[in-house]
C-alpha positions in Angstrom: -63.7 -26.3 -35.5 -62.6 -29.6 -33.8 -63.7 -31.6 -36.9 -61.6 -29.4 -39.2 -58.6 -29.8 -37.0 -59.0 -33.5 -36.8 -59.4 -33.7 -40.6 -56.2 -31.6 -41.1 -54.2 -33.7 -38.6 -55.4 -37.0 -40.3 -54.7 -35.7 -43.8 -51.2 -34.4 -42.8 -50.4 -37.8 -41.2 -51.6 -39.7 -44.2 -49.7 -37.5 -46.6 -46.5 -37.9 -44.4 -46.8 -41.7 -44.3 -47.5 -41.9 -48.0 -44.5 -39.7 -48.8 -42.3 -42.0 -46.7 -43.6 -45.4 -47.5 -45.2 -45.4 -51.0 -41.7 -45.4 -52.7 -40.7 -48.4 -50.5 -43.9 -50.2 -51.3 -43.4 -49.6 -55.0 -39.9 -51.0 -54.8 -41.2 -54.1 -53.0 -43.9 -54.7 -55.6 -41.5 -54.4 -58.5 -39.1 -56.8 -56.9 -41.6 -59.5 -57.9 -41.8 -58.2 -61.5 -41.2 -60.8 -64.3 -39.7 -58.2 -66.6 -36.1 -56.9 -66.5 -37.5 -53.4 -66.8 -38.3 -52.2 -63.3 -40.9 -49.7 -64.5 -42.9 -52.1 -66.7 -45.1 -54.7 -64.9 -45.0 -58.1 -66.8 -46.4 -60.4 -64.2 -45.6 -61.9 -60.8 -42.3 -63.7 -60.4 -39.8 -64.5 -57.7 -37.0 -65.4 -60.0 -35.0 -62.2 -59.1 -34.7 -63.5 -55.5 -33.2 -66.7 -56.9 -30.8 -64.8 -59.1 -29.8 -62.6 -56.1 -28.9 -65.7 -54.1 -26.5 -66.7 -56.9 -24.9 -63.2 -57.2 -21.7 -63.8 -55.3 -20.6 -60.2 -55.6 -23.7 -58.9 -53.8 -23.5 -61.7 -51.2 -19.9 -61.0 -50.4 -20.5 -57.2 -50.1 -23.5 -57.9 -47.8 -21.5 -60.1 -45.5 -18.7 -57.5 -45.4 -21.1 -54.7 -44.6 -22.7 -56.8 -41.9 -19.3 -57.5 -40.3 -18.2 -53.9 -40.4 -21.6 -52.6 -39.1 -21.6 -55.1 -36.2 -18.0 -54.3 -35.1 -18.6 -50.6 -35.5 -21.9 -50.6 -33.5 -20.3 -52.5 -30.7 -17.2 -50.2 -30.5 -19.4 -47.1 -30.9 -21.6 -48.1 -28.1 -18.7 -48.7 -25.7 -17.0 -45.4 -26.5 -20.3 -43.4 -26.8 -21.6 -44.7 -23.5 -18.3 -43.8 -21.7 -18.4 -40.3 -23.3 -22.1 -39.9 -22.3 -21.4 -40.8 -18.7 -18.4 -38.4 -18.5 -20.5 -35.5 -19.9 -23.5 -36.1 -17.8 -22.1 -37.3 -14.5 -18.7 -35.6 -13.9 -20.1 -32.1 -13.8 -17.8 -29.2 -14.8 -14.3 -30.4 -15.5 -11.4 -28.9 -17.4 -11.9 -29.6 -21.1 -15.6 -30.5 -20.8 -16.7 -27.9 -23.3 -14.0 -29.0 -25.8 -15.0 -32.6 -25.3 -18.7 -31.9 -25.8 -17.9 -29.9 -29.0 -15.6 -32.6 -30.4 -18.2 -35.3 -29.6 -21.0 -33.6 -31.4 -19.0 -32.2 -34.3 -19.4 -35.3 -36.4 -23.2 -34.8 -36.3 -23.0 -31.7 -38.4 -19.8 -32.3 -40.3 -20.3 -32.9 -44.0 -19.5 -36.5 -44.8 -17.2 -35.5 -47.6 -15.0 -33.5 -45.1 -15.0 -36.4 -42.7 -14.1 -38.9 -45.3 -11.3 -36.8 -46.7 -9.9 -36.1 -43.2 -9.9 -39.8 -42.3 -8.2 -40.7 -45.6 -5.4 -38.1 -44.9 -5.1 -39.4 -41.4 -4.7 -43.0 -42.5 -2.1 -42.1 -45.2 -0.1 -40.1 -42.6 -0.2 -43.0 -40.1 0.9 -45.5 -42.7 3.8 -43.3 -43.7 4.8 -42.7 -40.0 4.3 -46.1 -38.3 3.3 -48.4 -41.1 -0.3 -48.9 -39.9 -2.8 -49.3 -41.2 -1.3 -51.0 -44.2 -3.5 -49.9 -47.1 -7.2 -49.3 -47.1 -9.7 -52.0 -46.2 -12.0 -53.4 -43.5 -9.9 -51.8 -40.7 -9.9 -48.3 -42.0 -13.6 -48.5 -42.9 -14.5 -49.7 -39.4 -12.5 -47.0 -37.7 -14.0 -44.3 -39.9 -17.5 -45.5 -39.2 -16.8 -45.7 -35.5 -15.6 -42.1 -35.5 -18.8 -40.5 -36.6 -21.4 -43.1 -35.3 -20.1 -42.9 -31.7 -21.3 -39.2 -31.6 -24.9 -40.4 -32.1 -24.6 -43.0 -29.3 -23.2 -40.3 -27.0 -26.1 -38.0 -27.6 -28.7 -40.8 -27.1 -27.0 -42.0 -23.8 -26.4 -38.5 -22.5 -30.1 -37.6 -23.1 -31.2 -40.7 -21.2 -28.9 -40.0 -18.3 -30.2 -36.4 -18.1 -33.6 -37.8 -17.0 -32.1 -40.4 -14.7 -33.1 -40.4 -11.1 -29.9 -40.1 -9.1 -31.7 -41.1 -5.9 -31.6 -44.7 -7.0 -27.8 -44.8 -7.2 -27.5 -42.8 -3.9 -29.8 -45.3 -2.1 -27.8 -48.2 -3.4 -24.5 -46.6 -2.2 -26.1 -45.8 1.1 -26.8 -49.5 1.5 -23.1 -50.3 1.0 -22.9 -51.0 -2.7 -19.7 -50.0 -4.5 -19.8 -47.6 -7.5 -19.0 -50.4 -9.9 -21.7 -52.6 -8.6 -24.2 -49.7 -8.6 -23.4 -49.1 -12.3 -23.8 -52.7 -13.4 -26.9 -53.4 -11.2 -28.7 -50.1 -11.2 -27.5 -47.7 -13.9 -26.8 -50.0 -16.8 -30.2 -51.9 -16.7 -32.1 -48.6 -16.7 -30.2 -47.0 -19.5 -30.0 -50.2 -21.5 -32.8 -49.3 -23.9 -30.9 -46.1 -24.8 -27.7 -48.2 -25.3 -29.6 -50.7 -27.5 -31.2 -47.8 -29.5 -27.7 -46.3 -29.9 -26.4 -49.7 -31.1 -29.1 -50.0 -33.7 -28.5 -46.5 -34.9 -24.8 -47.0 -35.2 -25.4 -50.3 -37.0 -27.7 -48.6 -39.5 -25.4 -45.6 -40.1 -22.6 -48.0 -40.9 -24.6 -50.3 -43.0 -25.8 -47.7 -45.5 -22.8 -45.3 -45.5 -21.4 -44.6 -48.9 -19.6 -41.3 -48.9 -17.1 -41.9 -46.1 -16.6 -45.5 -47.1 -15.7 -44.4 -50.7 -12.7 -42.4 -49.2 -11.3 -45.0 -46.9 -12.0 -48.3 -48.8 -9.6 -50.1 -51.1 -9.5 -53.0 -53.6 -11.4 -56.0 -52.3 -13.3 -54.1 -49.6 -16.4 -52.9 -51.5 -19.4 -52.7 -49.1 -23.0 -53.3 -50.1 -23.8 -49.6 -50.7 -20.8 -49.3 -53.0 -21.9 -52.3 -55.0 -25.5 -51.1 -55.3 -24.4 -47.6 -56.3 -22.1 -49.0 -59.0 -25.0 -51.1 -60.3 -27.6 -48.2 -60.2 -25.3 -46.0 -62.3 -25.8 -48.5 -65.1 -29.5 -48.8 -64.5 -31.6 -50.3 -61.7 -31.9 -54.0 -62.1 -34.6 -56.1 -60.5 -32.2 -58.1 -58.3 -31.3 -54.8 -56.6 -35.0 -54.3 -55.8 -35.1 -57.8 -54.3 -32.0 -57.1 -52.2 -33.6 -53.8 -50.9 -36.8 -55.7 -50.1 -34.9 -58.2 -48.0 -33.1 -55.4 -46.2 -36.4 -53.7 -45.4 -37.8 -57.0 -44.1 -34.8 -57.5 -41.9 -35.0 -54.0 -40.5 -38.7 -54.3 -39.9 -38.3 -57.6 -38.0 -35.4 -56.1 -35.9 -37.4 -53.0 -35.0 -40.5 -54.9 -34.0 -38.4 -57.4 -32.0 -36.5 -54.7 -30.1 -39.8 -52.8 -29.5 -41.5 -55.9 -28.0 -38.4 -56.7 -25.9 -38.2 -53.1 -24.5 -41.9 -53.2 -23.7 -41.5 -56.5 -21.8 -38.5 -55.1 -19.9 -40.5 -52.0 -18.9 -43.4 -54.1 -17.7 -41.1 -56.3 -15.7 -39.4 -53.3 -14.2 -42.8 -51.8 -13.2 -43.8 -55.1 -11.6 -40.6 -55.1 -9.6 -41.2 -51.6 -8.4 -44.7 -52.4 -7.4 -43.6 -55.5 -5.5 -40.9 -53.5 -3.7 -43.5 -50.8 -2.7 -45.9 -53.5 -1.5 -43.1 -55.2 0.5 -42.2 -51.9 2.2 -45.8 -51.3 3.1 
């Protein structure tokens, strides 16, 4: 019975990983294809990576997407962390239910509705106060920040729900002010959740297409928009090369963050053990 269960679990895990990663591996392999036909293997070649580096349209779109994603992730982390603190620490206050609902609404709102709503908002603001003037980087960043901060709020709030309040109470009993307690006690402990929220917001902004299509304008085409316009005419090998580079960057970032968080956790455990040993 145990052997059958183990075989079933192993098979299900293997099928799940294959379902997720075989298409990505296939794309990576065909990025080194000599032929222009992405479904016909004609030999190993790296020429498409060279052509990608000379494709100014893709390079400009990638830099624009990187800029928007970084600004969006930073702003979403600030707003999402503040919202998560308010929802988890301030107890029951007037408007809490409304705030909680409005914070989580972008998680389930269809992107088409969100994009249309943001477009109408920007048009109304431009007619009323003259800002923002047209559609571009500013409107894309604000729109991305609107929905990505909801994800950061959920992540931070979930981490604060398991936070040991006794650590903050002990620090305040020893004379620390609330601001000092937050920066020296609370922030370092919830930092992994904040970092995870930043990466999630960055990724959501980096690959968003639907909302961006509503709030972008001439000269502000992001990388997903450029790729989508190319794919409609047929997948070219340089797009496979670009996707391979993106997968490599994401993999390096995930591994780096994971290693950093493990080191931070080990350092924190050592500090706790030293404090316990000193008190004994």
